[in-house]
MIVO-241484 format. One line per 2 residues: their letters; for each residue x, y, z of N, C-alpha, C. Coordinates in steps of 0.001 Angstrom, whole numbers. Layout:
BEGIN
A) X,Y,Z,X,Y,Z,X,Y,Z | ...
//
This chain:
BEGIN
MR) 39243,14765,63436,40544,14605,64468,41212,13296,64603 | 42217,13147,64302,42946,11646,64680,42882,10975,65882
LT) 42592,9680,66299,42212,9262,67746,43372,9547,68385 | 44619,9348,68129,45985,9507,68358,45942,10711,69123
IL) 45531,11870,68779,45777,13167,69411,44667,12954,70694 | 43555,12571,70555,42545,12307,71656,43174,11590,72969
AA) 43698,10343,72588,44402,9407,73599,45853,10407,74263 | 46603,11043,73344,47670,11591,73778,47206,12474,75153
SL) 46107,13643,74344,45705,14588,75532,45255,13648,76661 | 44523,12677,76648,44058,12231,77993,44995,11427,78863
AA) 46073,11088,77998,47354,10519,78874,48163,11717,79818 | 47922,12920,78768,48809,14090,79398,48031,14785,80809
AI) 46568,14575,80400,45790,15157,81458,46100,14241,82801 | 46078,12977,82725,46057,11958,83815,47475,12004,84672
AG) 48724,12203,83780,49865,12655,84219,49979,13717,84882 | 49130,14741,84749,49373,16173,85304,48537,16251,86683
LS) 47686,15008,87149,47370,15276,88170,47885,15403,89353 | 47683,16332,89939,48441,16579,91419,48292,15860,92705
PA) 49153,15443,93699,48793,14707,94683,47373,14957,95534 | 47528,16026,95776,46377,16989,96355,45180,16618,95471
TA) 45196,16717,94324,44104,16145,93415,43521,14932,93637 | 44278,13938,93874,44321,12421,93844,43925,12194,95203
HA) 44643,13092,95909,43886,12571,97289,42591,13006,97575 | 42379,13951,96853,40831,14633,96972,39915,13393,96430
QQ) 40498,13245,95355,39438,11929,94816,40030,10495,95626 | 40500,10418,96643,40658,9048,96981,41242,7906,96044
AS) 42461,8570,95205,42879,7543,94356,44276,7608,94649 | 44672,5998,94692,45700,5854,95010,46821,5918,93897
DQ) 48188,5866,94250,49154,5712,93370,49053,4718,92532 | 48905,3436,92854,48604,2190,92328,47532,2278,91308
EI) 46513,2820,91557,45404,2861,90789,45714,3842,89576 | 46554,4954,89705,46961,6222,88477,47795,5209,87722
AE) 48860,4715,88205,49831,3730,87647,49180,2746,86917 | 47835,2203,87165,47440,1028,86107,46501,2023,85427
LK) 46243,3181,85267,45047,3514,84458,45959,4336,83278 | 47201,4691,83756,48331,5206,82835,48780,4042,81991
AQ) 48897,2793,82390,49312,1952,81674,48030,1481,80414 | 46833,1562,81136,45562,1176,79914,45724,2139,78836
VS) 46112,3578,79320,45841,4679,78124,47104,4390,77264 | 48086,3973,77718,49553,3512,76715,49193,2402,76175
ML) 48389,1318,76499,48078,90,75316,46975,790,74623 | 45977,1528,75101,44969,2126,74067,45503,2868,73162
MN) 46859,3727,73227,47472,4326,72231,48122,3720,71308 | 49007,2786,71838,49393,1708,70897,48525,1027,70006
RI) 47304,703,70242,46307,59,69424,45646,757,68422 | 45559,2347,68622,45221,3395,67792,46055,3833,66940
EQ) 47297,3443,67260,48400,3868,66131,48558,2546,65236 | 48329,1494,65634,48319,222,64590,47123,464,63678
LE) 45801,724,64511,44751,958,63380,45025,1841,62699 | 45442,2859,62859,45924,3994,61973,46905,3583,60978
AR) 47634,3074,61246,48561,2409,60403,48039,1252,59030 | 47223,737,59727,46364,-114,58898,45458,722,58112
DD) 45008,1558,58374,43808,2553,57683,44471,3059,56645 | 45796,4132,56818,46452,4182,56019,47074,3497,54916
AQ) 47184,2263,55207,47714,1264,54149,46682,969,53252 | 45635,695,53648,44187,517,52905,43723,1344,51963
SA) 43767,2776,52522,43573,4122,51931,44815,3889,50357 | 45777,3765,50585,46869,3707,49674,46432,2265,48600
VN) 45820,1106,48925,45468,210,47996,44258,682,47443 | 43213,1178,48424,42145,1809,47189,42410,2739,46466
VD) 43071,3708,46560,43719,4840,45581,44230,4057,44389 | 45186,3207,44704,45933,2044,43378,44832,1734,42581
TA) 44010,774,43378,43101,217,42693,41990,1129,41760 | 41609,1842,42390,40920,3099,41657,41745,3469,40300
EA) 42673,3984,40351,43605,4502,39420,44092,3127,38046 | 43726,2041,38886,43993,917,38131,42784,492,37063
IK) 41805,642,37583,40565,491,37031,40074,1520,36351 | 40497,3015,36273,40551,4061,35552,41053,4058,34372
GM) 42334,3351,34790,43373,2838,33467,42989,1845,32568 | 42301,989,33340,41595,-291,32373,40511,422,31541
QA) 39668,1017,32244,38588,1671,31311,38972,2662,30322 | 39819,3315,30569,40554,4392,29257,40756,3355,28270
SQ) 41658,2168,28394,42160,1648,27428,41324,589,26680 | 40012,551,27054,38996,-135,26590,38160,424,25583
PK) 37608,-126,24668,36647,416,23564,35150,517,24124 | 34457,1583,23862,33633,2160,24168,32101,1138,23682
VE) 31165,653,24255,30270,237,23652,28660,487,23950 | 27876,1108,22892,26743,1577,23237,25550,817,22488
TK) 24629,583,23141,23556,-423,22446,22097,417,22601 | 22543,1827,22578,21057,2718,22629,20610,2643,21024
GG) 19223,1998,20861,18856,1930,19253,19728,1116,18193 | 20532,354,18699,21654,-317,17627,22611,-777,18625
LK) 23706,-1000,17650,25093,-1286,18269,26035,-250,17844 | 27046,115,18775,27845,983,18148,29327,907,18924
VT) 30389,572,18635,31517,280,19157,32923,1314,18905 | 33391,2383,19647,33891,2958,19586,35659,2962,20306
SA) 36539,3109,19691,37854,2607,19951,38334,3593,21535 | 39306,3257,22110,39672,3838,23442,40094,5244,23148
DG) 40647,5681,22105,41105,6700,21794,40176,7805,20826 | 38971,7019,20459,37899,7751,19953,38379,7991,18322
KA) 39314,7506,17773,39536,7318,16428,39222,6493,15479 | 38777,5652,16183,37907,4385,15196,36610,4003,15632
SF) 35499,3562,14848,34092,3238,15391,33605,2335,14136 | 32826,1748,14830,31682,1072,14026,30208,1216,14561
SL) 29480,1073,13866,28066,631,14412,27089,-145,13429 | 26382,-1023,13750,25634,-1889,13049,24011,-1370,13252
GG) 23143,-1305,12097,22006,-808,12231,21054,-1892,11068 | 20028,-1253,10824,19175,-2159,9725,18097,-1517,9702
RL) 17106,-2301,9047,15882,-1712,8573,14773,-2842,8221 | 13641,-3105,8511,12804,-3864,7793,11449,-3505,7413
HF) 10832,-3751,6113,9875,-2968,5822,8919,-4139,5248 | 7890,-4717,5840,6972,-5872,5420,5720,-5370,5176
DG) 5656,-5576,3729,4143,-4981,3001,3079,-5922,2696 | 1664,-5343,2644,946,-6145,1932,-88,-5340,949
YA) -383,-6022,63,-1405,-5224,-969,-2478,-6210,-1199 | -3676,-5291,-1702,-4483,-5821,-2048,-5481,-4930,-3110
WD) -5966,-5445,-3858,-6478,-4558,-5039,-8347,-4158,-5190 | -8414,-2871,-5733,-9593,-2653,-6107,-9256,-2384,-7762
RD) -9438,-3851,-8401,-9345,-4084,-9838,-10113,-3402,-10783 | -9622,-2752,-11962,-10292,-2095,-12818,-10049,-2831,-13965
LA) -8912,-2239,-15285,-8850,-2481,-16230,-7490,-3791,-16333 | -6476,-3075,-15339,-5128,-4026,-15600,-5455,-5329,-14540
AT) -3997,-6137,-14631,-4240,-7557,-13930,-3206,-7185,-12708 | -3706,-7532,-11855,-3190,-7109,-10481,-3110,-8492,-9363
TG) -2448,-8337,-8552,-2347,-9850,-7659,-1943,-9283,-6435 | -2721,-9738,-5530,-2686,-9297,-4282,-1151,-10242,-3599
TT) -565,-9653,-2754,696,-10363,-2254,1286,-9339,-1115 | 2391,-10312,-395,3044,-9677,374,4523,-9839,166
EF) 5046,-8852,676,6925,-8835,238,7373,-8140,1425 | 8566,-8495,1305,9538,-7570,2433,10185,-6479,1345
RR) 9379,-5102,1437,10017,-4147,684,11379,-3718,934 | 11947,-3567,2208,13201,-3461,2392,13654,-4738,3425
AR) 14772,-5078,3639,15294,-5862,4467,17032,-5540,4588 | 17225,-4274,5145,19019,-3762,5316,19592,-4296,6496
LT) 20661,-4238,6091,21953,-4293,7094,22691,-3042,6653 | 23142,-2401,7684,23798,-1279,7618,24926,-1179,8381
LG) 26142,-1091,7875,27663,-849,8684,28355,287,8570 | 28402,1218,9536,29012,2420,9372,29781,2806,10419
GT) 30884,3987,10068,31676,4482,11227,32523,5096,11008 | 33684,5421,11519,34962,6238,11321,36221,5229,11490
VA) 37097,5593,10310,38418,5651,10477,39630,6321,9977 | 40555,6941,11172,41411,7719,10515,40944,9125,10013
GW) 39554,9436,10394,39279,10640,9749,38373,10604,8582 | 38125,9567,8170,37076,9151,7235,35996,8549,7801
EY) 34578,8880,7205,33611,8184,7151,33322,6937,6487 | 32805,6061,6876,32240,5020,5827,31101,4271,5997
KM) 30470,3803,5160,29027,3167,5058,28944,2218,4121 | 28652,1078,4691,28153,73,3640,26791,-698,3689
EQ) 25966,-643,2917,24364,-1116,3247,23990,-2214,1975 | 23025,-3310,2885,22964,-4315,1599,21367,-4431,2075
DF) 21001,-4574,606,19149,-4809,759,19129,-6249,390 | 18763,-7096,1237,18708,-8611,835,17092,-8595,401
AG) 16109,-7420,50,15236,-7524,-494,15206,-7367,-1674 | 16130,-6466,-2178,16574,-5861,-3388,17343,-7113,-4137
GT) 18018,-8393,-3490,18794,-9201,-4345,19851,-9405,-3408 | 20594,-10394,-3824,22089,-10760,-3415,23367,-10129,-3802
NL) 24508,-10295,-3487,25812,-9687,-3771,25061,-7826,-4408 | 25697,-7457,-5560,25606,-6351,-6145,23908,-5855,-6137
DG) 23322,-6675,-6638,21656,-6606,-6869,21145,-5717,-5515 | 21696,-6127,-4156,21042,-5558,-3087,21858,-4045,-2678
LR) 22985,-3937,-3163,24015,-2866,-2871,23333,-1449,-2904 | 23121,-899,-1612,22489,612,-1734,23847,1389,-1200
DL) 23863,2075,-428,25308,3077,7,26124,2203,311 | 27321,2837,-546,28988,2117,-60,29637,3407,-521
YI) 30237,4073,500,31046,5072,261,31754,5561,1376 | 33035,6413,921,33729,6824,2006,33536,8256,2175
AR) 33669,9235,3281,33405,10365,3580,34164,11230,4270 | 34281,12251,4293,35274,13330,5206,34951,14595,5270
NL) 35084,15416,6259,35027,16913,6058,36316,17298,5438 | 35972,18181,4361,37119,18988,3711,36888,20029,3152
GP) 37321,21298,3997,37297,22794,3982,35947,23063,4649 | 35069,23774,3881,33811,24294,4687,32744,22959,4212
GK) 32754,22100,3560,31836,20755,3325,32426,19528,3692 | 31789,18480,3112,31801,16984,3437,32003,16617,1689
LT) 32905,15624,1414,33509,14977,303,32797,13632,354 | 32356,13053,-683,31874,11620,-600,32112,11104,-1811
IG) 32945,9668,-1682,33188,8991,-2889,32273,7567,-2738 | 32069,7033,-3787,31489,5926,-3945,30062,5733,-4455
HF) 29293,4984,-3731,27892,4671,-4537,26861,5407,-3316 | 26396,6160,-3985,24896,6819,-3154,24465,7869,-4023
KP) 23283,8303,-3435,22492,9164,-4050,22952,10277,-4730 | 22418,10964,-5974,23172,12361,-6646,22189,13100,-5751
YR) 22738,14601,-5668,21860,15237,-4901,20951,16085,-5928 | 19429,15354,-5737,18561,16080,-6627,17307,15284,-5719
SM) 16372,16143,-5976,14980,15479,-5637,15047,15699,-3697 | 14057,16454,-3340,13904,16479,-1848,13243,15141,-1294
EE) 12599,14326,-1993,11986,13343,-1333,12332,12206,-1898 | 13311,12050,-2711,14538,11177,-3233,15473,11189,-1842
LT) 15820,12244,-1384,17182,12114,-56,16480,12134,1132 | 15263,12134,1062,14613,11476,2442,14701,10154,2527
SS) 15069,9607,3911,15265,8314,4222,13897,7454,4132 | 14140,6325,3620,12930,5686,3500,12216,4882,4837
NE) 12978,5281,5835,12282,4876,7282,11622,6277,7624 | 11455,7698,6768,10808,8924,7185,10387,9393,6310
IL) 10134,8721,4902,9152,9418,4062,7708,9306,4414 | 6981,10055,3634,5618,10279,4489,4913,9245,4178
MM) 4488,8701,2852,3625,7770,2382,4818,6201,2175 | 4554,5289,2051,4958,3996,1598,5697,4100,331
ER) 5450,4835,-711,6220,4835,-2177,6423,6330,-1986 | 7659,6693,-2582,7829,7981,-2903,7135,8593,-4344
PF) 6818,9686,-4584,6295,10209,-5650,7034,10581,-6849 | 6315,10715,-7901,6825,10695,-9458,8243,11352,-9689
AS) 8569,12431,-8773,9437,13272,-9196,10744,12762,-8198 | 11084,11843,-8447,12090,10827,-7805,12595,9853,-8670
AT) 13636,8766,-8047,13725,7467,-8635,12461,6599,-8811 | 11356,6688,-8135,10112,5965,-8364,9749,6258,-9473
GL) 9767,7454,-10497,9221,7529,-11616,10232,8586,-12308 | 10530,9843,-12178,11202,10613,-13313,12703,10236,-13325
FS) 13292,9347,-12472,14290,8785,-12497,14673,7203,-12315 | 13646,6769,-13172,13377,5592,-12999,14494,4294,-12954
GR) 14783,3702,-11783,15728,2696,-11914,17210,3386,-11428 | 17268,4608,-11282,18684,5215,-11125,18747,6109,-9560
QF) 18396,5436,-8784,18433,6100,-7454,19737,6085,-6924 | 20765,5063,-6854,22148,5449,-6579,23011,5046,-7812
QQ) 24013,5936,-7646,25104,6070,-8815,26390,6190,-8148 | 27220,5760,-8891,28771,5794,-8641,29476,7457,-9044
GV) 30003,7772,-8014,30671,8950,-8118,31087,9708,-6916 | 31248,11090,-7221,31839,11946,-6098,31061,13024,-5994
GY) 30981,13722,-4588,29686,14468,-4255,30900,15372,-3183 | 29798,16881,-3348,30341,17627,-1990,29376,18544,-1519
LV) 29096,18643,-322,28065,19040,417,28496,20135,1070 | 28022,21354,1036,27994,22536,2130,26890,22779,2779
AG) 27050,23074,3944,25667,23330,5070,25852,24344,5691 | 24945,25326,5920,25453,26457,7050,23998,26115,7881
DN) 23552,27100,8697,22641,27132,9876,21024,26768,9172 | 20736,27404,8129,19696,27109,7677,19676,27049,5715
WT) 20773,26521,5528,20801,26552,4168,21974,25345,3864 | 21622,25129,2456,22791,23509,1777,23033,23962,649
AG) 24257,23726,-12,24603,23480,-1663,25445,22700,-1579 | 25313,21554,-2609,25739,20239,-3028,25533,19995,-4482
GT) 26921,19269,-4941,26636,18803,-6129,27223,17368,-6117 | 27179,16581,-7250,27397,14898,-7695,28240,15433,-8971
AF) 29177,14357,-9241,29300,13847,-10508,29443,12303,-10644 | 28584,11553,-11491,28619,10407,-11371,28512,9558,-12670
NL) 28847,8690,-12922,28762,7495,-14052,27396,6892,-14195 | 26853,6572,-15054,25614,6271,-15290,25252,4562,-15141
RG) 26672,4191,-14781,26433,2537,-14423,26039,2651,-12760 | 24994,1757,-12690,24407,1415,-11195,25496,335,-11096
AT) 24909,-151,-9619,25961,-1115,-8845,26068,-2600,-9964 | 25058,-3016,-10788,25162,-3977,-10927,24763,-3976,-12674
GP) 25084,-2674,-13213,24905,-2323,-14486,26516,-2174,-15436 | 26341,-2650,-16691,27908,-2960,-17276,28566,-1730,-17170
RN) 29928,-1584,-17635,30805,-590,-17566,30202,174,-19011 | 30096,1356,-18639,29643,2471,-19701,30700,4006,-19625
EG) 30311,4643,-20659,31146,6011,-20782,29957,7034,-20422 | 28843,6442,-19911,28051,7539,-19684,28067,8549,-18231
MG) 27678,9748,-18345,28270,10771,-16872,27046,11463,-17025 | 26896,11917,-15963,25917,12679,-15281,26670,13806,-13891
FA) 25849,14864,-13741,25988,15949,-13075,24674,16367,-12175 | 24655,16471,-11012,23308,17046,-10155,23732,18130,-8946
GR) 22994,19138,-8793,23193,20145,-7905,21928,20242,-7334 | 21788,20874,-5887,20880,21056,-5393,21195,22011,-4044
TT) 20344,23240,-4013,20390,24140,-3222,19183,24341,-2392 | 19093,24483,-914,18005,24670,-102,18332,25788,882
WA) 17156,26475,1163,17351,27437,1797,15887,27645,2841 | 16086,27692,4108,14663,27620,5304,14812,29195,5945
PM) 14191,30320,5337,14162,31378,5641,13385,31341,7026 | 12536,30466,7555,11945,30596,8725,12283,28971,9397
MG) 12796,28809,10182,13135,27594,11038,13236,27520,12469 | 12142,26742,12969,12015,26848,14582,11277,25538,14670
TE) 11163,25132,16059,10272,23784,16283,8884,23760,16146 | 8500,24809,15820,6670,25023,15415,6666,25110,14058
QV) 7157,26278,13661,7204,26841,12295,8390,26540,11369 | 8349,26241,10256,9418,25963,9086,8922,26452,7926
LH) 9765,27112,6775,9536,27070,5746,10721,26695,4817 | 10768,26034,3918,12035,25348,3431,11549,25939,1779
LG) 12653,26210,1102,12509,26436,-83,14285,25774,-1082 | 13901,24957,-2221,14770,24430,-2701,14841,24215,-3977
AW) 15897,24116,-4974,15883,23872,-6369,16898,23057,-6697 | 17045,22005,-7582,17684,21264,-8149,17941,21034,-9511
YS) 19090,20587,-10276,18984,20338,-11634,20180,19082,-11780 | 19353,18363,-12799,20096,16975,-12854,20611,16700,-14377
HE) 21636,16497,-14976,21969,16149,-16296,22354,14959,-16606 | 22037,14351,-17325,22608,12866,-17675,23229,12758,-19355
NI) 24222,12242,-19527,24700,12122,-20997,24878,10890,-21032 | 24315,10448,-22111,24300,8912,-22550,25212,8723,-23782
NQ) 26376,8000,-23246,27682,7831,-23890,27550,5932,-24506 | 28638,5800,-24933,28819,4561,-25412,28466,3558,-24337
GS) 27855,2625,-24464,27443,1471,-23573,26512,1686,-22549 | 26048,2705,-22464,25152,3308,-21750,23623,2524,-21681
AS) 23090,2665,-20447,21612,1992,-20620,20860,2872,-21272 | 19641,2581,-21347,18501,3594,-21673,17936,4407,-20701
LS) 17866,5390,-20491,16981,5904,-19223,15903,6411,-19771 | 14874,5988,-18527,13477,6147,-18737,12591,6692,-17398
AS) 11637,7226,-17838,10410,7831,-17064,9247,6933,-16897 | 8880,6526,-15662,7849,5592,-15739,6755,5867,-14446
AN) 5620,5616,-14434,4564,5711,-13479,3980,4595,-12839 | 4285,3987,-11785,3411,2906,-10898,1809,3568,-10234
YA) 1415,3986,-11211,224,4951,-10707,-688,4131,-9785 | -625,3029,-9777,-1681,2456,-8415,-747,1853,-7308
GR) 505,1907,-7100,1149,1701,-5854,1942,772,-6611 | 3149,44,-5652,3978,-514,-6227,3467,-1935,-6172
RG) 3880,-2629,-6976,3462,-4152,-7644,2216,-3950,-8543 | 2041,-2773,-8747,734,-2600,-9770,773,-2291,-11080
PS) -135,-1759,-11843,395,-1313,-13023,1274,-135,-13043 | 1962,-113,-14465,2950,854,-14735,2828,1297,-16210
LG) 3086,3099,-16063,2879,3396,-17567,4105,3866,-17798 | 4483,3789,-18927,6009,4239,-19529,5858,5552,-19899
IA) 6262,6509,-19688,6474,8007,-20053,7169,8766,-21055 | 8454,8127,-20921,9567,8847,-22059,10624,7824,-21445
TS) 11331,7577,-22925,12594,7053,-22959,13719,7856,-23992 | 14896,7539,-23169,16076,7876,-24343,17011,6683,-24398
PG) 16755,6578,-25742,17518,5077,-26044,19022,5292,-25495 | 19694,4010,-25045,20773,4090,-24901,21923,3986,-25886
AG) 21527,3594,-26991,22167,3543,-28315,22459,4941,-29003 | 21450,5915,-28604,21452,7046,-29188,22373,8144,-28684
GE) 23197,8296,-27717,23924,9023,-27358,23109,10328,-26887 | 22229,10288,-26437,21160,11460,-26144,21755,11922,-24776
QV) 20821,13218,-24444,20639,13407,-23116,19432,13538,-22366 | 19544,13477,-21317,18400,13796,-20244,18759,14948,-19219
GA) 17984,16035,-19393,18014,16977,-18490,16727,17477,-17434 | 17068,17513,-16246,15783,17767,-15323,15789,19375,-14381
LG) 14828,20018,-14144,14829,21060,-13333,13812,20706,-11996 | 14080,20806,-11452,12902,20827,-10249,12992,21794,-9059
LE) 11933,22081,-8585,11560,23325,-7652,11077,22598,-6208 | 11255,23166,-4903,10866,22767,-3867,10364,23474,-3141
VA) 8996,23065,-2401,8660,23999,-1250,8207,22932,-112 | 8068,23257,862,7995,22894,2300,7724,23322,3557
GL) 7073,23145,4085,6876,23959,5757,6153,22802,6488 | 6275,23631,7956,5480,22858,9319,5274,24006,9784
FG) 3887,24019,10411,3275,25030,11113,2496,24090,12214 | 2980,24185,13343,2510,23204,14618,2525,21895,13725
PV) 1137,21007,14081,939,19594,13759,852,19568,12346 | 743,20771,11356,296,20574,10266,1619,20775,9414
FF) 1806,19726,8312,3150,19459,7543,2567,19406,6075 | 3450,20260,4938,3006,19938,3650,4366,19786,3027
QS) 4199,19394,1687,5661,19287,578,5186,19078,-322 | 5855,19798,-1399,5657,19728,-2872,6637,20122,-3588
EF) 7067,19347,-4780,7938,19706,-5875,7439,19557,-7088 | 8238,20325,-7997,7687,20347,-9342,8981,20452,-10358
AN) 8854,19368,-11494,9944,19167,-12305,9563,18936,-13278 | 10470,19495,-14405,10078,19193,-15648,11700,18854,-16503
AS) 11707,17813,-17238,12466,17090,-17616,12526,16958,-19093 | 13525,16822,-19902,13875,16712,-21142,14460,15463,-21671
FG) 13744,14424,-22410,14432,13196,-22568,14780,13337,-24265 | 16019,13500,-24527,16556,13612,-25870,16052,12149,-26912
QP) 15746,12459,-27969,15470,11147,-28646,16011,11411,-30035 | 16720,9961,-30682,17301,10304,-32084,16613,10931,-32996
LG) 15603,10749,-33223,14958,11239,-34245,13611,12031,-33792 | 13837,13226,-34236,12622,14189,-34124,13165,15077,-32695
AD) 12296,15789,-32029,12335,16663,-31143,12286,16177,-29911 | 13195,16575,-28904,12853,16060,-27544,11518,15953,-26862
QD) 11568,15012,-25841,10257,14975,-25069,10381,15546,-23835 | 9469,16249,-23809,9225,17219,-22250,8513,16333,-21430
VQ) 8571,16318,-20004,8060,15308,-19092,8083,16308,-17857 | 6831,16268,-17612,6389,17445,-16408,5939,16436,-15277
TF) 5984,16588,-14243,5701,16046,-12959,5544,16990,-11652 | 4730,16634,-10772,4113,17486,-9578,3749,16695,-8651
YL) 3762,17271,-7434,3166,16719,-6423,3207,17486,-5213 | 1700,17198,-4293,1832,18117,-3041,940,17052,-2220
QG) 1691,16832,-967,1639,16090,47,1721,16571,1469 | 1009,16139,2104,802,17001,3623,362,15871,4714
SV) 328,16402,6091,148,15451,6975,-440,16250,7885 | -1435,15593,9174,-1500,16155,10471,-1248,15502,11546
ML) -568,15779,12604,-184,15004,13797,-1590,15026,14592 | -1817,13857,15057,-3456,14178,15755,-3371,14229,16925
NG) -2305,13584,17615,-2100,13778,19352,-759,14059,19789 | -240,15045,19149,1091,15608,19300,2042,15325,18682
GR) 3481,15672,19086,4438,15553,17917,4547,16518,16873 | 5725,16625,16417,5785,17452,15512,7105,16920,14140
KV) 6873,17330,13047,7863,16537,11829,9320,17347,12476 | 10233,16878,12229,11704,17466,12643,12354,17714,11070
YK) 12926,19184,11140,13405,19639,10095,15065,19338,10023 | 15598,18781,8844,17056,18237,9167,17765,19430,8345
AG) 18302,20545,8773,18863,21596,8208,20004,21235,7450 | 20839,20202,7853,22198,19974,7496,21768,18957,5892
NG) 20713,18644,5660,20518,18019,4450,19209,18362,3885 | 18162,19639,4401,17290,19887,3679,16327,19250,3685
VF) 15985,17962,4369,14912,17493,4233,13928,17502,5515 | 12925,16909,5917,12051,16542,7019,12117,15136,7251
GS) 11965,14710,8708,12122,13851,9253,11138,13269,9926 | 11235,12132,10701,9951,11410,11607,9618,12403,12973
PK) 8738,12414,13226,8538,13240,14678,9353,12207,15789 | 9287,13322,16787,9845,12395,18310,8801,11789,18476
VT) 8704,10392,19137,8085,9500,19533,8064,9552,20997 | 6639,9957,21889,6619,9710,23021,5852,8184,23401
DR) 5949,7790,25052,5464,6684,25345,4081,6394,24714 | 3273,7291,24633,2062,6772,24158,1538,6557,22570
GL) 2744,6640,22010,2617,6703,20340,2148,7925,19824 | 2202,8146,18483,1634,9127,17664,1072,8719,16621
WE) -133,9345,15794,-1109,9079,14947,-613,10339,14157 | -627,9945,12790,-534,10979,11787,-1442,10428,10552
LT) -2173,11563,10165,-3119,11301,9354,-2375,12247,7678 | -2284,11500,6489,-1693,12074,5421,-2471,11870,4213
AR) -1750,12549,3334,-2652,12783,2156,-1569,12775,978 | -1857,12755,-264,-898,13149,-1511,-1523,13202,-2809
YD) -1517,14268,-3873,-1857,14113,-5041,-621,14079,-5983 | -503,13176,-6976,674,12949,-7902,629,12941,-9180
HI) 1160,13772,-9981,1041,13813,-11556,1917,13790,-12429 | 2113,13013,-13355,3093,12970,-14404,2912,12828,-15451
EN) 3277,13579,-16887,3177,13433,-18201,3841,13710,-19139 | 3536,13257,-20192,4470,13344,-21358,3937,14398,-22049
QD) 4405,15738,-22254,3745,16733,-22905,3919,16852,-24348 | 4451,15970,-25188,4515,15804,-26463,3719,14758,-27015
IP) 3079,13725,-26292,2653,12708,-26297,1040,12942,-26030 | -127,13194,-26581,-1357,13464,-26093,-2056,12195,-25209
GL) -2454,12506,-24115,-2970,11686,-23374,-1829,10611,-22498 | -452,10802,-22627,454,9904,-22098,615,10353,-20523
EA) -422,10092,-19730,121,10668,-18426,-773,10176,-17302 | -433,10205,-16311,-838,9399,-15003,-886,10169,-13703
SA) -1895,9799,-12765,-1839,10547,-11598,-2568,9658,-10505 | -2219,9938,-9356,-2702,9189,-8020,-2915,10034,-6953
WI) -4309,9645,-6269,-4626,10033,-5226,-4346,9327,-4031 | -3736,9484,-3028,-3024,8533,-1565,-3752,9396,-631
LG) -4622,8471,401,-4956,8518,1819,-4379,7562,2581 | -3440,8093,3645,-3102,7009,4614,-3074,7562,5920
MN) -2553,6782,7262,-2544,6949,8135,-1301,6256,8568 | -445,6953,9610,488,6524,10195,616,6013,11329
YY) 1125,5286,12092,1002,5068,13734,2327,4811,14021 | 3089,5752,14874,4639,5636,15325,4335,5179,16857
VN) 4442,3717,16739,4142,2864,18231,5772,3526,19200 | 6982,3460,18297,8096,4329,19355,9059,4638,18291
SN) 10299,4944,18673,11124,5612,17257,11475,4220,16513 | 11584,3100,16880,12028,2010,16036,10737,1485,15287
LR) 9466,1712,15606,8490,1115,14930,7471,1749,14526 | 6958,1643,13256,5854,2485,12421,4841,1683,11621
VM) 4062,1901,12065,2761,923,11070,2267,2217,10086 | 2151,1799,9148,1606,2529,7671,472,1897,7249
FN) -766,2812,6690,-1940,2431,5664,-1827,3324,4919 | -1875,3074,3398,-2279,3660,2491,-3237,2712,1314
YT) -4272,4153,696,-5005,3579,-599,-4696,4644,-1432 | -4324,3910,-2316,-4040,4387,-3671,-4849,4320,-4620
QG) -5397,5642,-5680,-6666,5546,-6453,-5658,6147,-7505 | -5252,5352,-8378,-4587,5446,-9643,-5437,6013,-10793
DN) -4905,6777,-11498,-5584,7086,-12787,-4756,7289,-14104 | -5076,6011,-14884,-4171,6304,-16282,-4974,6637,-17592
DF) -4678,8161,-17739,-5328,8838,-18763,-5164,7747,-20217 | -4022,7429,-20718,-3819,6456,-21741,-4625,5718,-21696
SG) -4739,4802,-20881,-5597,3386,-21115,-7037,3396,-20517 | -7242,4247,-19470,-8473,4625,-18849,-8376,3883,-18035
DE) -7662,3281,-17166,-7366,2122,-16149,-7569,3098,-14571 | -8474,2580,-13823,-8502,3312,-12654,-8211,1893,-11563
TG) -7258,1549,-11491,-7096,559,-10444,-6515,1253,-9238 | -7061,504,-7808,-7001,1233,-6683,-6222,148,-5879
QF) -5210,522,-4906,-4496,-320,-3984,-4949,-56,-2778 | -5403,-1113,-1750,-4698,-945,-206,-3499,-1615,237
AL) -2616,-1149,1122,-1250,-1302,1475,-1268,-918,2620 | -456,-1948,3371,-355,-2085,4622,1301,-2099,4990
RT) 1810,-1518,5764,3305,-1847,6240,3722,-1910,7541 | 4444,-2702,8057,5044,-2824,9334,6557,-2461,8999
QF) 6861,-1263,9501,8599,-845,9565,8862,-708,10531 | 10222,-1680,10754,10983,-1155,12024,12626,-1191,11641
NF) 13115,-516,12264,14479,112,12056,15296,-65,13765 | 16399,-164,13317,17472,76,14638,18720,628,13925
//
């Protein structure tokens, strides 16, 4: 109720006092007149205050609307886990991220010559975002070299029909472990059924890809040129396709099944295509498994099968691949590789299944951090050359300090059947990403 109404009611009550009432209260006419004057002054003062309050309320409303308008016209800036800026209309954005993997190696030497050392395994800056309905990503790895030597992802992409179209420099759709981010792989290095072995030096390719994903399945294909970012122009072409299905998918239990195929056609100007094995870890001894010469116009085809699962704290993943490396003289050489790896979360946490890509990611980390015990057996061989094979046993431990920081330890026991070398490696990584 406004104060004016209260004052008016009081004035009306005083004005309505009868002479008898006034006499009963022994109040003189002069006293009543003085009281009326005071009430009139009070009413005037209340009216002035109410007018000022109404004016101030209008100013407050106008100010709030102005602030709201300013906020709506300003870009949105987010700093959680990195830096992201989005335009006021939401039609354009960019984000800045990166990763730093710093490694140290020591050796249990056998026949091969090795040197203990440290290195930045990865030192990447990543710029990504959206413009006019297109996604873009540009990533440079300064540990891989300057300019084109360190170029990793460089592409544009957008939703088209039921799937996503990607154009540029990116990984072909093949090998589950290859498509898992280096921030989330189980061990410090990927197994032989990846660009670490079977597709040696052919991790990123220039081409076009299309990926369709459902609630628990994916299907994707890539057509690409055999030229890497730093390679010479050539007419080599390849294609790869991968499909995945998770018949069981929950937070505590996941079963993943997948298959992929890759074909590379070595045409004029193409470099040689090889498979190799760093069987005792990175910067250790390497064994060449097979090569299709670039001048021969040969072909390399590979077929892979995947199975992986999560059962509470227990995780496992395995791939089997068989590849054929064409030879200019004689029969093709068949290369077979497989691995089995797994882990146990020791104090909570679960691996996260990314159904849209058909891969597993790192667990969500609590304030107390998470410990993970890891193991892998890895094998690769040329089935047409007796004894040309290598294997590796790896035991490790991962400590997730938080969602941005992980410390990794791996012990690798290598076995080169061709030379008899059994070099071992102790490796430690400090990994930071944002």
